[in-house]
N, C-alpha and C positions, 0 to 999 in steps of 0.2 A: 504494499500500499504506500509506504513512504517513498519508494522509487517511482511509483506512478505520480505522486504529488510533485516530486522534484522534476519529473519529466514534463508534467503539464506546466509547471512554473517556467521551466526553461523554454518550452515552445511558445508560451505567452510573451516572455521577454524577447525572444528572437522575432516573433511576429511584430511586436511594437517597434523594435529596432529597425526591422525591414521597412515598416510603414513609414518611419521617419526618414530613412534613407531614400525610399522611393519618392517621397514627397519632394525633397530638395533636389534630387536628380532631374526633376521635371524642368528646372531652369538652370541646371549646372553648366549648360553649354552657352548660356547668355554671356555676351561680352559687352553689351550695352544695356544700361538700366535707367529708366525714367522713374524717379521716386517723388511721390506727392505725400506729404505729411500734413495733418490737420491737428489743431489743438485738442479735439475731442470728437466723439461719435456724432454729435448733434450740431456740429459747426459746418457752415457752408463755404469756408475758404481755407486755403492752406498754402504751402510753399512747395514748389517744384525744383528738384535738383536732378542733374544728369551725371552719370558715372560710366567710366570705361574700365573693364577689367584689364589689369596689367600683370606682369610677372610678380609685382609686389602687392597685388590685391586691387581692390576698387579705388580708382582715382577720380575725384570730382572734376568735371569738365564744365567750364563756364561758371556763371554766378547763379545763386538761388534767385527764384523769381516768384511773384505771387500768382496764384490761380484761384478760381472759384470752383465749387463742386455742387452737388445736389442741394436743393433748398433745405432738405431735412437732414443733411449731413451724409454719413456713410453707413453702410451695412455690409456684412460679410457676403461676398459674391461667389460665383461659380467659375473659378479659374484654374490655375496650375496647382495651387495648394489644396490640401485636404479640406473638406467642409468644416467650418467652425461655428460655434454657437455661443462663444463668450463675448457677445455683443449683438447688436441688431443684425438681422439677416435680410439681405436685399430681396425685395419682391417687386413684381411689375406694378408700376404706377405709384410707388411709395416715396418718390422724390429723393431717394438716397443714391449716392454713387457707390458702386461696388468696391469693397475693400478686399485686398489680397494681392496675388501675383498673377499677371495675365500676359499672354503673348500680345505683341503689337501687330495688328493686321495691316490691311492695305491703307494707303493714303487716298484722299479724295479731295475734290474741289470743283469749283465752277469753271476754271480755266481748262483749256485743252491739254496743257502740259504743266508740270511743276518741277521745281528745282529739288528733286529727291531721287534717291536710288531705290526707294521702297516701291513696290507695285502700286500703280496709281490709277484711280478710276476717275475719269472725266465725267462728271455728273450730267445727266440729261433731265429734261422736264418730266420724263416718265419714270425716273428712278425713285423708288420708295424703300424705306427700311420698314419691314412689317412688324408692328408691335401688337398684333392680335394673337394672343396666346391660343394655341391649339391649331393654328394655321400651319400647313406644311412649310410655308415660307417664313415662319416665326423667327424673328432675330436675324434675318437675312436682308441684305440690300439687293433688290431685284428691279428689273426693268419691266414695267407693266406691258410694254409692247412685245416682250418675249414670253412672260409668264401668263399674260392675260389680265384684263382689268379686274376680274373677279378675285384673282389671287391677292390683290392689294386692297380689296374692299375693306373699309373700316380702319385702315392704317392712318395714324395721325402724324406720320413722319415722312413728308415729302422731302427729298434730299435737296432739290433746288428750291430752297426757301426764298431766294430772291424773286422767284417767279410765283410761288404759291403763297408766300406769307409777307406781303407788303414790302418787298425788297430786302428782307432779312439777309444779313451777310455772315451770320454765324457759321455756316457750313461752307463758306468760300474756300477755306482751307481746313483740313483736319485729318485724323486717321482713326481707324477702328481699334477699340480696346476689346480684346476677344473675351468678353464675359459671356457665359452661358452658351458656349459653342454647341453643347449637347441639346439645346432648345428645350430645356426642362419647362414644362408649363408653368406660367406665372413666375418664372425664375428671374425675369428682367430682360430687357432687350434694348437694342440700338444704343449702345454705350460707346461714346466717341470722346476724343479730345478735339476741341474746336475752338473757334475764336469767341471772345466775349464782346458784349456791347459796352461794358464798363466794369471797373473793379468791384462793383457791388452787384453784378449781374450773375446771380446764382442760377443753376441749371436744373433740369428735371432728372438728372442722374449722370450727366457727363462731366468732364473736366474742361474748363474754359480758360482762355489765356489771351494775351496780346498777340496781334499779328506778327510782331517782331520775334517773339518767343517761338510761336509756331513755325515761322520761317527757319529759325535756327535749328529746331528739332528736326524738321523734314530734311534739311540739308545735311544733318549729322547722322541720322539713322541709316543703318545698312542692314539689309536682310540677312547677309551672310554672318553678321554678328549676333543673330538670334536675339533681337532686342525684346526686353520685357518691360512692362509697366507695373509699378507697385504703388498702391495707395493704402495708407494706414494712419489711424490716429497716432500721435506721438507715443502715448503710453504703450499701445500695442506694438509699435515699431521697436521700442526699447526692449520689450519682453521677448520679441521674436528675432531680433537682429542677429544674435549669435547662432541660434538654432537654424535659421533660414539662410545663413551666410550672406546677409545683406550688408551694404556699406555702412560704416560708422558715419553718422551725419557729421559733416565738417571735417572728416579724417579719412584714414585708410584702413580697410579691413581685409585681412587675408582670407 
């Protein structure tokens, strides 16, 4: 009996160790990291920093810059890290930006081309991000001319906001934050980094910034560097920094 107990404990320990290792290896090949920290879960603004992985660890590139996030703050999202519940959890329509570690997806914008090495989508008047939970196209940017008008029915996210939303310029430049790629129903959708209207312009769940900061990010990001986006309240960041092998804010972490 004693041997069975010891074996069970050993297997449990090995399983938990494997889970931790498996989680961090999901972004172990990332050599570029965009980090957003906020003062707390329910705060709609924060600071963005960029880091490159070197032989000596993470090195900060450029200067920290202000950003805004969801009006209700942040909540744990569905990204590269294991699901967490030690804080609010992101849900569709809750006005929270997803917290965690996420791949950076394609860049997009109103112009035909952009100064970026990232895959780029030149948006058209018929491009929508589908925020209708349960739709086969949920949490996908699609062209209504390709998938059909019915496939985007009910979506509140036309990507050419300048055409559909009184000249709105917020999606003039941006990139996809790969939250909820598995399309979990009501898990949250259409999460981007995009332009802000002003420093107090909170979002419905995205991260917003100045045009100059967005231009710097798009010019810097490289798909071969497997860039990731991290958003965490500062207390959660401090707790997870070592475990998740994240940069030391304002310093270098191996």
